[in-house]
N, C-alpha and C positions, 0 to 999 in steps of 0.2 A: 342771253349772253352778250349780245351786242350792246345793249343798254348798260349792262354791268361794266363793260369795258370802256364805254364812252357815254356817260350819263348826261352829257350836255349836247349830244348829237340829236338835233331836232328830227332828222329823218328817221332815225332809229326809234325815237319816242313816238312819232306819229304812226309808224308801222306797228309798234307794240300796242298802242291804243286801239288801232283797227282790229288787231287780233283779239284783244280782250273784249271789245265790243261785239265782235262776231260770235264770241263764245258766251255772250251775255254776262260777262263778269264786270258789271257796271261800277262797282266800288273800285276795282283795279283800274278800269278805264278812267274814272274820275281822278284817281291819284296821278295817273300819267298826264292827263290834261292839266292838272295843277302844276306839274313839273314844267310842262310846255309853257304855261302862262308865266312862270317865273323867268323863263328864258326869252319869251317874247311878250312882255306885258302890254304892248300896244296892239296886239293882234286880236281884233274883234271876232274873227272866226273861231278862235280858241275860246274866247269868252262865251260865244253863243253855244258852242259845244258843251261847255261847262254848265251853262244854264239848262240845256236840254237833258244832260245827265242828272243834274240835281232834280229836275222835274220827274224824270223816270224813277229816281230813288225816293220820291216823295219828300225831298228836301226843298219844299216850295219856297220858304223864305230865302234860302240861299240862292235859289234860282232867280227870284226877284232881284236880289242884290246884284247878280251878274248882269241881268237885263238892264237894271238902272245904270250900271257901269258902262254898258254899251251906249245907252242914251247919252250919257255924259261925254263920251268920246266922240261919237259921230252925229249926235243930234237925233231927232225923232226919226223912227223907221217903222214902217208898216209891220214888218216881221216881228219886231220886238213888241210892239203894241198888241198884236194878236197873241203872241206867246204870253204876255202878261194877262190878257183877258182870260185865256184858258186856265192859267194858274189861279187867278183870283176867283174864277167860277168854282174851281175845285175847293178853294178855301171858304166858300160860301160868303164872299164879300162882293155882293152885287153892285154896290156903288162904285167900287174900284174897278170891277170887271167892265161895266158899261163905259166908264171914263176911258179905260184903255182902248176899248173897241172904237169909241168915237174918235180917239186920237189916231187910230189906224185909217180912218176915212178922211183922206186929205182933200178930196174933191178934185184932185188933179190927175188921178190915175184913171185909165180907161176902164179898168175892172173894179172901180170903187163900188159898183152895184153889189158885188159879192159881200163887201163889208156892210153896206147898208142893209142887205138881206139878213146878215148875221145880227145886226142891231134889232131889226124888226122881229126876228125869231126870239132874241133874248127877251124883249119886252113881252112878246106873246107868251113865252114860258113863265114869265113873272106875273102874268095875269093883267098886265098893263096894256089893255087892248087899244086905248086911245093913242098911246105912244107908238104902239106897233103900227097902227093905221097910218100915222104920219110917215113912217119909214117905208111901209109898203107902197104908199102913194108916190114915193120918189123912184121906185123901181118897177112898178107895175102900172100900166101894161107895156111900158117901153122895152123891158127885157123879158117879155113873155115867151120868147123863143128858147129861153133857158129853162129846162124842166124843173130845176131846183127852185127857181123863182116862182114858177107857176104852181108847183105842188105846195110850196110853203104858203103862198098866198091863198090857195084853196083851203089849206088847213086853218088859216086865219078866218076865212069866210065861214067855215064850219063852226069855229069858236064863237063867232058873233051871231050864229043862227041863220046865216044865209046859205042854207044847204043847196038850194036850186042853183045858185050861181057857182058854188063850189063844184057841184056835179057837172055842170056845163063846161067849166074850165077843164076838169079832168077828162071828160069825153073828148073835147077838142085836142087836148094834149095827146091822148092815145091815138087819135086819128092822125 
């Protein structure tokens, strides 16, 4: 009722979107966020919400368009690049997926090893074990205290047939 009486009230619209989203009415949520975007066309948080909703609704090309719009507004961002990676992977576009993921690894962030690990796993899942090795070498053993890194690397070792090393890593991690 509040939105009907004041359809340009941003606070009302944001609350309505929250209600719709909590009720899993994603089409309605998307519609409200599009109204919000018309009222605040420079607000990248709204654009990011639109991209996420489009991805949820399997409107992947529209999600990519919103993410591209964010890139144009604010420049490269890790969150946008990882979101694009996820969508391109769903779309079975591995070249665009890995390009997006590599864009996320700036080399300047303390936790870039997470992105490098994602790149290594991507190549591993694609069966490109030489490329996977290159990225695993950037994160292992330096980040072996992170169980995700160690277990991922152990999986890679299994893939290349080095089962003894993989077993020893897993035993050490369990200890």
